[in-house]
Structure formats: C-alpha cells, structure tokens
N, C-alpha and C positions, 0 to 999 in steps of 0.2 A: 358832640362828644361828651362823654361823662366827665364831670368836673373832678369827682373824687371816686376812688374805687369803693369807698364805704357806701356810696349810693347804690352801687351794683350789689353789694352784699345785702343791703337792706331790701332791695327789690327781690333778691333771691329768696329771702325769708317769706315775703308776702306772695310772690308770683314767680315760681322757678322758670316757667316757660318764657315769660316775658323777659326775665333776666338773661336767659340763654340767648334769646333773639337779640337783645341789646348788645350782649357781648360779641355776638357774631357780626353785628353791624359795625361795632368798634374795630374788630379785627379787619373787616373789609376796608374801613376808612384808613387804618394804619397801612395796610397792604397797598392801597391805592396811592397813598402819600409816598411810600417808598418807591413804588414803580415810577411815579412822576418825577421824583427827585433824581433817580438814575437816568431817566430820559432827558431831564433838564441839563444834565452834565454834557450832553451832546450839542446843546445850543450855544452859539457864540456869546460873548460878553453881553450883559444887559445894558440898559441905558444908564445905570448908576456906575458903570465901570466895573473893574474887577476889584473886589474888596469885601470888607465886612458888611457894608450897607447892602450891596447887591446880594450877598449870601443870605442875609436876614430877610430881605424882601422876597427872594425866591422861596425860601422855606415857608414864610407866611402865606405866600400865594399858593404853593402846592398843598399846604395844610387845609386852607379854606376850600380849594377846589375839590380835594379828596372828601372833605366833610359834606359838601353839597352833592357830590356824586353818590355817596353812600347814604345820604339822607332820604332819597326816594327809593326806587327799586335798585339803584346801584348797578354794579356789574353782575350781580347775581351770586357772587362768592359767598356773601353772608347767608343767603337763603340755602345754598348748597351745603354749607358747613352746618347750619342749623338742622337741616334734614338728616344729614349723616349722623350727627350726634344723637338726634332723637331716635333714629333706627338702632344705634348702638345701645341706647338705654333700654329699648324694648327687647333686644335680643340677648 
C-alpha cells in the first residue's frame, strides 16, 4: 500500500498510467479489506476473546491479507477499474 498520498501525486507527474494502475490496486486492496471485515463479523469470537485486542488483531489480519491478495493479480477489480478509466479517457 502507498505510505503517503504524496507518493501517488509524484508518480502521477512522472508516469500517469503507472499512477492510475497503482491507485486502482489501492482501491482493490481497500475494497478487499472491507469485504473481509464484513465477512469476519459472521465468525464467532476469536482466540483473544471479545474485546479491543481481538478487534485490533482482526483488523491487522484482514488488512495484511487484502494487501497480499491485491499485490499479485488480485481479484481483478483493479484491472477492470483501470481499463474502464482508460477507455473513459480515450472517449
């Protein structure tokens, strides 16, 4: 994931297509995280019990899994979004 939004702005100035691709990957990562978080609410209590520690652990787990999923080919959402935006730019 991008550490700072300023990195994306700098990348946009040097290579707009790469910046767009990175932004789409970031979107996919955030989307995947949110999806996993909602799905995780259906799972019974974790091994840390019900509380702040369990909540923090689950958030970190979902965030890292989402980052790994979107790091490769991902779910394909980032690629689809990138292609749609590129078509919109041409049209």
